[in-house]
C-alpha positions as CSV (number, residue, x, y, z in Angstrom):
1,M,0.0,0.1,0.2
2,S,1.1,3.2,-1.2
3,V,2.3,6.0,1.8
4,K,-0.3,8.3,0.2
5,K,-2.9,5.8,0.6
6,K,-1.9,4.9,4.2
7,R,-2.0,8.5,5.1
8,T,-5.7,9.0,3.6
9,I,-7.0,5.7,5.4
10,K,-5.0,7.6,8.4
11,W,-6.7,10.7,8.0
12,V,-10.3,9.5,7.2
13,C,-9.8,6.8,10.5
14,G,-9.6,10.1,12.4
15,I,-11.9,12.3,11.2
16,L,-14.2,9.1,12.1
17,A,-12.8,8.8,15.4
18,V,-13.8,12.6,15.5
19,L,-17.3,11.9,14.4
20,L,-17.4,9.3,17.2
21,V,-16.6,10.8,19.7
22,I,-18.8,14.2,19.2
23,L,-21.8,11.8,18.5
24,L,-20.8,9.9,22.2
25,A,-20.9,13.6,23.7
26,G,-23.9,14.8,22.5
27,A,-25.7,11.4,23.1
28,W,-24.3,11.7,26.8
29,S,-25.3,15.4,27.1
30,M,-28.6,14.5,26.3
31,F,-28.9,11.1,28.0
32,G,-26.1,11.0,30.9
33,T,-27.9,12.2,33.6
34,F,-30.8,9.5,33.0
35,V,-27.9,6.7,32.7
36,T,-26.4,8.0,35.9
37,A,-29.6,8.2,37.7
38,A,-30.4,4.3,36.8
39,N,-27.5,2.8,37.3
40,T,-28.0,3.9,41.2
41,I,-31.3,1.6,41.1
42,E,-30.4,-1.1,43.6
43,K,-32.6,-4.2,45.6
44,L,-32.4,-3.8,49.5
45,E,-34.7,-6.8,50.0
46,D,-37.2,-8.8,48.1
47,G,-39.8,-6.1,46.8
48,L,-37.9,-3.2,48.0
49,Y,-35.7,-1.2,46.0
50,A,-33.7,2.6,46.1
51,M,-32.7,5.4,43.5
52,E,-31.3,8.6,43.4
53,Y,-31.8,11.4,40.9
54,I,-29.0,14.2,41.2
55,G,-30.0,17.1,38.2
56,D,-33.1,17.8,35.5
57,Y,-36.0,15.2,35.7
58,G,-38.0,18.3,33.7
59,F,-40.7,19.0,36.0
60,D,-39.7,22.9,35.5
61,D,-40.8,21.7,32.0
62,F,-43.6,19.9,32.9
63,L,-45.0,22.3,35.1
64,A,-44.1,24.9,32.2
65,R,-46.1,23.0,29.8
66,G,-49.3,23.2,31.6
67,G,-49.0,20.1,33.8
68,A,-51.0,17.3,33.6
69,S,-54.6,16.5,34.1
70,S,-54.6,12.6,34.2
71,D,-51.5,10.1,34.9
72,S,-51.5,9.1,31.4
73,A,-51.0,12.3,30.5
74,V,-48.1,12.4,32.8
75,A,-46.7,8.8,31.7
76,D,-47.2,10.9,28.2
77,Y,-45.1,13.3,29.5
78,L,-42.4,11.4,31.1
79,V,-42.1,8.9,27.9
80,S,-41.4,12.2,25.7
81,F,-38.5,13.4,28.2
82,L,-36.7,10.6,28.8
83,S,-36.4,9.5,25.3
84,R,-35.6,13.3,24.5
85,G,-39.0,13.1,22.6
86,F,-37.5,10.3,19.8
87,Y,-40.5,7.8,21.2
88,K,-44.1,7.7,21.6
89,S,-46.0,5.1,23.8
90,E,-48.9,4.4,25.0
91,S,-49.4,4.3,28.7
92,N,-50.8,1.8,31.2
93,V,-51.0,3.6,34.7
94,Q,-52.4,0.9,37.2
95,T,-55.5,2.0,39.4
96,G,-56.9,0.5,42.6
97,S,-57.3,1.8,46.3
98,F,-55.3,2.0,49.8
99,G,-55.7,2.5,53.3
100,C,-52.8,4.9,54.8
101,S,-52.6,6.5,58.7
102,T,-50.6,9.8,59.5
103,I,-49.6,11.6,62.9
104,C,-47.9,14.5,63.5
105,T,-46.5,14.9,67.6
106,R,-43.4,15.9,69.5
107,D,-40.9,14.0,71.8
108,E,-39.9,15.2,75.3
109,N,-37.8,17.9,74.0
110,G,-40.3,19.4,71.8
111,I,-39.0,18.0,68.3
112,V,-41.4,17.3,65.2
113,L,-41.9,13.7,64.3
114,F,-44.7,12.8,61.2
115,G,-45.3,9.4,61.1
116,R,-47.1,7.9,58.0
117,N,-48.4,3.8,57.2
118,Y,-48.8,3.1,54.0
119,D,-51.7,0.3,53.5
120,W,-52.0,-1.7,49.9
121,A,-51.9,-5.1,48.6
122,Q,-48.4,-6.7,48.5
123,C,-46.5,-4.5,45.9
124,R,-43.3,-3.3,45.1
125,A,-42.1,0.2,46.8
126,I,-38.9,2.3,46.1
127,I,-37.0,5.1,47.7
128,V,-36.4,7.8,45.9
129,H,-33.7,10.6,46.6
130,T,-33.8,13.4,44.2
131,V,-31.8,16.6,44.0
132,P,-33.0,18.9,41.4
133,E,-31.3,21.6,39.8
134,N,-33.9,24.0,40.7
135,G,-35.6,22.8,43.9
136,Y,-34.8,21.2,47.3
137,E,-33.9,18.0,48.1
138,S,-36.0,15.3,49.1
139,I,-36.8,12.0,49.6
140,S,-39.9,10.1,49.0
141,T,-41.5,6.7,48.3
142,C,-43.4,5.2,45.2
143,C,-45.1,2.0,45.0
144,L,-44.0,0.5,41.9
145,D,-47.1,-1.1,41.2
146,F,-49.0,2.1,40.2
147,L,-45.9,2.7,37.1
148,G,-47.8,0.3,35.1
149,F,-45.2,-1.9,33.7
150,E,-45.5,-5.5,32.6
151,E,-45.5,-8.2,35.3
152,D,-41.8,-9.5,34.9
153,Y,-40.7,-6.0,34.8
154,A,-37.9,-5.7,37.1
155,P,-37.0,-1.8,38.4
156,D,-33.3,-2.9,38.5
157,G,-32.8,-4.9,35.5
158,S,-32.2,-4.2,32.2
159,M,-31.0,-0.7,31.4
160,M,-34.7,0.1,29.6
161,E,-36.1,-1.5,32.7
162,R,-33.8,0.9,34.9
163,M,-34.9,3.9,32.8
164,Q,-38.8,3.4,33.0
165,T,-38.2,3.2,36.8
166,L,-37.1,6.7,36.6
167,A,-41.0,7.7,36.2
168,A,-41.3,7.0,40.0
169,I,-40.2,10.6,40.4
170,Y,-43.4,11.8,39.6
171,V,-45.5,9.5,41.4
172,P,-44.6,9.5,45.1
173,M,-46.9,8.5,47.9
174,D,-44.9,10.4,50.1
175,G,-42.2,12.4,51.3
176,M,-40.3,15.2,53.2
177,N,-37.5,17.7,51.8
178,E,-34.7,19.4,53.1
179,K,-36.7,22.3,54.5
180,G,-38.6,19.7,56.5
181,L,-41.8,20.2,54.4
182,M,-43.5,16.3,54.7
183,V,-46.2,15.2,52.9
184,A,-48.7,12.0,52.4
185,D,-51.1,11.1,49.9
186,L,-54.3,8.9,51.6
187,M,-57.4,8.0,50.1
188,A,-60.4,10.0,51.1
189,G,-63.8,8.5,52.3
190,D,-65.7,8.0,49.3
191,D,-65.3,7.9,45.4
192,E,-65.6,11.4,44.7
193,Q,-62.8,12.1,42.2
194,T,-61.1,15.6,42.0
195,H,-61.3,17.3,38.4
196,Q,-61.0,21.2,39.1
197,Q,-61.8,22.9,35.6
198,T,-60.9,27.1,36.4
199,Q,-58.0,27.5,33.4
200,K,-55.2,26.8,35.7
201,A,-51.9,24.8,35.2
202,D,-53.2,20.9,36.0
203,L,-51.6,18.3,38.8
204,T,-52.4,14.9,39.3
205,T,-52.0,14.1,43.3
206,T,-48.8,12.7,43.0
207,T,-47.4,15.4,40.7
208,A,-48.8,17.9,43.4
209,I,-46.6,16.0,45.8
210,R,-43.5,16.3,43.7
211,L,-44.3,19.7,43.4
212,L,-44.6,20.6,47.2
213,L,-41.6,18.2,48.0
214,D,-39.5,20.4,45.2
215,Q,-40.9,24.0,46.1
216,A,-42.5,24.2,49.7
217,A,-40.7,25.0,52.5
218,T,-43.7,25.4,55.0
219,V,-47.4,24.5,55.4
220,E,-48.5,27.9,54.2
221,E,-46.5,27.5,51.0
222,A,-47.5,24.3,50.5
223,I,-51.2,25.5,50.7
224,A,-50.3,28.7,48.6
225,L,-48.9,26.3,45.7
226,L,-51.9,24.1,45.6
227,E,-54.1,26.9,45.0
228,Q,-52.2,28.1,42.1
229,Y,-53.1,24.7,40.2
230,D,-56.1,23.0,39.1
231,M,-56.2,19.4,40.8
232,H,-57.0,15.9,39.6
233,S,-57.3,12.8,40.9
234,S,-54.9,10.2,40.3
235,M,-55.6,6.8,39.7
236,D,-59.2,7.5,39.8
237,S,-59.9,7.9,43.2
238,A,-60.4,10.3,45.9
239,H,-57.5,11.8,47.8
240,H,-56.4,13.8,50.7
241,L,-53.2,15.4,51.6
242,S,-51.4,15.2,55.1
243,I,-48.9,18.3,55.3
244,A,-46.9,19.2,58.0
245,D,-43.7,21.1,58.8
246,G,-40.7,22.1,61.1
247,S,-42.6,24.2,63.1
248,G,-45.2,21.1,63.7
249,K,-48.1,22.8,61.9
250,S,-50.0,19.8,60.3
251,V,-53.0,20.1,58.1
252,V,-55.0,17.7,56.0
253,V,-56.0,19.2,52.5
254,E,-59.5,18.0,51.0
255,Y,-61.8,18.5,47.9
256,V,-64.8,18.5,47.8
257,D,-67.1,19.5,45.3
258,G,-64.7,21.1,43.1
259,Q,-63.5,23.0,46.5
260,M,-60.1,23.1,48.3
261,L,-60.7,22.5,51.9
262,V,-57.9,22.9,54.6
263,T,-58.3,21.9,58.0
264,Q,-55.7,21.5,61.0
265,T,-55.1,18.3,62.2
266,P,-52.2,16.3,64.1
267,V,-54.0,12.8,62.6
268,V,-55.1,12.1,59.2
269,T,-56.7,8.5,58.1
270,N,-59.5,7.5,55.2
271,H,-62.5,10.0,56.3
272,Y,-63.4,13.2,55.4
273,L,-62.1,15.8,58.4
274,A,-63.2,19.1,56.6
275,D,-66.3,20.9,58.2
276,C,-68.5,19.9,55.5
277,E,-71.3,17.8,54.3
278,K,-69.0,14.8,53.8
279,Q,-67.7,15.2,57.5
280,G,-67.0,11.9,58.7
281,V,-67.5,9.6,55.4
282,G,-65.2,7.0,55.6
283,S,-64.9,3.3,56.9
284,E,-65.3,1.9,60.1
285,Q,-61.6,0.7,60.4
286,S,-60.5,4.5,59.3
287,H,-62.1,5.8,62.4
288,L,-60.6,2.9,64.7
289,R,-57.5,4.3,63.1
290,F,-58.1,7.8,63.7
291,D,-59.3,7.4,67.0
292,A,-56.5,5.0,68.2
293,L,-54.0,7.4,67.0
294,A,-55.7,10.5,68.4
295,A,-56.0,9.6,71.5
296,H,-52.1,9.7,72.1
297,T,-51.8,13.0,73.7
298,G,-48.3,12.9,75.7
299,P,-44.9,13.0,74.0
300,A,-43.2,10.2,71.4
301,D,-39.6,9.8,70.7
302,D,-39.2,8.2,66.9
303,L,-39.4,4.8,68.4
304,G,-42.7,5.7,70.0
305,V,-44.0,7.2,67.0
306,R,-42.9,3.8,65.4
307,D,-45.1,1.7,68.3
308,L,-48.1,4.3,67.5
309,L,-47.7,3.2,63.5
310,E,-47.4,-0.2,64.6
311,S,-50.5,-0.1,66.7
312,V,-52.4,1.1,63.2
313,A,-50.8,-1.0,61.1
314,Q,-53.0,-3.6,59.3
315,K,-52.3,-6.9,60.6
316,N,-54.0,-5.9,63.8
317,Y,-57.4,-5.3,61.8
318,P,-59.4,-8.5,59.9
319,Q,-59.2,-8.2,56.2
320,T,-62.5,-9.4,54.0
321,E,-62.6,-12.4,52.1
322,G,-61.2,-12.1,48.8
323,K,-59.1,-8.8,49.7
324,Y,-55.9,-8.6,51.6
325,E,-54.2,-5.5,52.8
326,K,-51.0,-4.8,54.3
327,T,-49.1,-1.9,55.6
328,M,-46.5,-2.0,53.1
329,W,-44.3,0.4,54.4
330,S,-44.0,2.9,57.8
331,I,-41.6,6.2,58.0
332,V,-41.2,8.2,60.6
333,Y,-39.9,11.7,59.5
334,C,-37.6,14.1,61.5
335,P,-37.7,17.1,60.0
336,E,-34.9,19.0,62.6
337,G,-32.7,16.0,61.9
338,R,-33.8,15.5,58.0
339,C,-33.8,12.3,58.3
340,A,-36.6,9.7,58.5
341,D,-36.5,5.8,59.7
342,F,-38.1,3.2,57.1
343,Y,-39.8,0.2,57.8
344,F,-41.2,-2.5,54.9
345,C,-43.8,-4.6,55.1
346,E,-44.8,-4.6,58.8
347,N,-41.8,-5.8,59.8
348,F,-40.7,-3.1,62.5
349,E,-37.9,-4.4,64.1
350,H,-35.7,-3.5,61.1
351,S,-35.2,-0.1,59.7
352,Y,-33.8,1.9,56.7
353,G,-32.1,5.2,57.9
354,L,-32.2,8.2,55.5
355,L,-30.8,11.1,55.6
356,L,-30.8,14.3,53.1
357,Q,-27.9,16.2,52.5
358,E,-25.8,12.9,52.1
359,K,-25.6,12.6,48.6
360,G,-24.6,9.3,47.4
361,S,-25.2,8.0,50.9
362,F,-28.4,8.7,51.5
363,L,-29.4,5.7,52.8
364,K,-28.0,3.7,55.8
365,R,-29.2,0.3,56.4
């Protein structure tokens, strides 16, 4: 081969190498944050996973576009965002109903604690740590069954499955941010769905929780934010939001006949609490759990709150025939310490410690 041809081949290979580097750099700039987050997903035990996402997960853009008025619309946005517009897909968000309980109290030193039980059928869950570019760091939990993926989907499986798992950021069931704002989603006492139509931007129940975790520092700020949006029920169900902050203020936000109602209360279960025609509407078990938690009057430390949650876990109540609910997770948030203790599947003897402002090591086994 002539020297000239060798030089030509070398030059062409050099050009191709440069183009490949540019192509890979461009791909990484588009998808690198997703890949990094997807690779943090790990299995903690059967049915329980953890994930950390540092960077932009598209929520500001989601709000700027007007939000979404249904879970399927949220899913469509996520598919477009995660594929950078290269892929469109039919969404298949799961629906269902779940019970729950929350309590806001203080320990003997006056430190605020917020406890939450999430009651549902056997499901997989993920603990999510988010550090957005424009918002507050937070920890939250998600029921992976609500993402609507196939039965053989593995949250920590292939890269495609891991990328799908990133959708959990938009479907939190509860959480706490670095400012000490805590919020939990609970089913309300009937089947009335909320679909406000006032020409404001739209939120679903779960994206409302993401909004509050990202942008609200206090209960007052949370209420003000919710008033700026039209609320739409996630999972085709009635919901109310238990919201508390580091000052100890605790409220429930409910929607009745399209109106947002706010009631101060340290305890929330699954019946309406607002002073309206629906006050008290809900199941007998909801009232039993509420009364048991409301009977607590003294201080309680983190283990005391854990014991209160265990006392109203589903294992203490008879199950209806053909339906079995379990307390899939319990969590005790401490806003002053920016930390939480997470208990999975009614195992109150073992906790996972969660700590904010500990990027890369937010989870303590």
